[in-house]
C-alpha angles and dihedrals in degrees: 000000000000111000112253122212111241129188121245140145113253085193095061109049115158104289113233100166135023090252092061088050093052094048089048093053091048093051091048091048090050091057105266109174130199112280137198120258132182091220120061088179093065109141094359114125103172091236087298092287104095144003133265124235128184109248111190089327096316127102116246124184117228100200128210122251110293095028134086134202122257108172105309098336132088112224130188116264115250107251091209095047112018093186092054106124094359105133099172086224089293089284100095144004132263122243130180117239115178093345088306125111118239135179122236101197134210123254110288094027131089130202120259114177097309096333132091108224122195110255109244113216116195105240089202092057107131095357114134100174086225089299088283101097145004134268117245130182114235121175086349091301129106120251133174119239099200132212119252110287093031135088134203123254108174101307097336128096109218128188114263092233097058096127093060093049114101111216134205121241125214146205139198119220132191131161143182100029090166101200105200092030100061128058096202103040097094093058093040093052095046089055092048093048097044104034107026108035096047091053098045094044096202126191087243140347112222129199108196099204150280089090088160132031099237109359093250121150100247092055092051091048089052087050091049092049090060099043103038099081098037116023122105114248122261126305091026086059119027140157134204125207122267126199088262092055106055134048124146091274096044105046091094088058092062091047093047100042112026119089088237095050096048087054092056096250095131126200090313139009142094143286137187124225127193121242137175087256098047134271126349120204116219114195115196121203133190108222091175094064100139140096090224116089091211090055091048089052095048097039134249133196112184130216087236091059091047091054090049093053095044089054094058113119124249121237125256089246126064116267114236096195142345132219127188122212123203130157098221122065120255095202139037122357114029090358107191102279100192117055100002091145092048090053090048093053090049090052092048094043091058096039090231117192093202139026110204119198142147129177100120096065090226134099119259137164131184146147130248095195097294097346116100113222111207121194116183130191125256112289091204104039105031121087111250106022112239137201132189125234108199129178134196114213141155090283096048134256123349122189143191124179109207132201121219097215133150079345137324107295100237132230101046116208130182127181105223098181145068102034121261107243091207100046105124088000096278115034111202089198094061122104132196116246130212114254111251093021127124123249136191115242120202128188142164124215135186135187133160088238092041130257112282098194144342124219131187136197143167126230096351089305116149115294118259122204119247126215120249110231108173147289093033093315130136133179138183142161119240132190111231117223120257089257134109128220131037117358127185119228119198133189122188127195122200128201140152085274092060137261129304130174143202126205138187140180125250130175130232128198 
């Protein structure tokens, strides 16, 4: 236990002889004032039948067997009534066990002889100060004494140059939950919204349509029953309509039961979400905008809808990034057959970094010039359910599609920079590095218990520790081998749940 300062008067120790009294009187007459001492038990002998301990700055006698404390004296127990005079330090009560007095203490206290002593809990227990400092106790509270180059914020040591460090931002993406057509979707979505989203803390979680199997009222009510207690508010969690969600007779159900509809977002529009780097524009499209069931199934995006979106006002603040949401794919299998050019014009107009979609229930990645198009399997009808974790960093988008089976593979880790050469087959944001040069590695990591540390390596070389920045973000500098061609970069995150890694390919010349 850390010694506590306790007030006493060095001029008034317990007098044992006349000389001591005289000296004390002279010291008082000479103007001696109370002083601070590190030992409140000085000169207290507990009648010779115990020992004194400092308890929150006050002396307490712990008496020997057969004696109990009364003030700062240890008195013999009464044989006829062993609990007579036993106060248990006024924090419990005395009981007789086998003719012997014993203290039953109040919560927060523990018995020591016939005293109830406050249980001292170490405020620094389990505190790591982000592994960049040491925990100290000041005024009975834990504080971090940080290493050089770091400063304390609560019980975290942060690097001093935080304001100058750019950070990635990230999103979670699901699609095609199909309430009414999947027996397990309610449990899976509840797990995702209550256990994954709060840990990852994305800028926004987006659901790209076919929330229900047929848009009927009962299916929407089942969906609402799941999300009402746990989903983030709009726009942190939002949906767009899919072809299964809306028909002429079910449009009102989307508007009355989806998070987007209840917020007044309509079937298409825009919203703005706050991020650590500024505002993010989220453009919502309706690619099932038709009275014909065949057109809704195939996908349609009208010129009229495009013009309405392009006319939306800009915010007063600068926009850091933009993403576009659509239900139907805009590349590859079942590419949007009606209105493809209008959708491309919308994506280009807003400078979107990403186009999120679903519909086909299969994974797909592709590039629309410098925009990454992300298609994800059905959350409700695929086994296992999957979600996307996507980041936007200085080197462009980075992505992992993660299966929730048999459970979420914590910790989650994603390399946000440099760009993965093979992301979407041919990443336009990827650059070639000079062999033997040094690169900056950036990654984000998440775990329910917190990520204890992150490490990086190239081509199975020894692991090198990364530096924690803030907000799940880690960085490090790594020397590339003196080799040309494809190199494998790997980052590993460690937590109480285990260790997981992410890897990517980069090219050296």
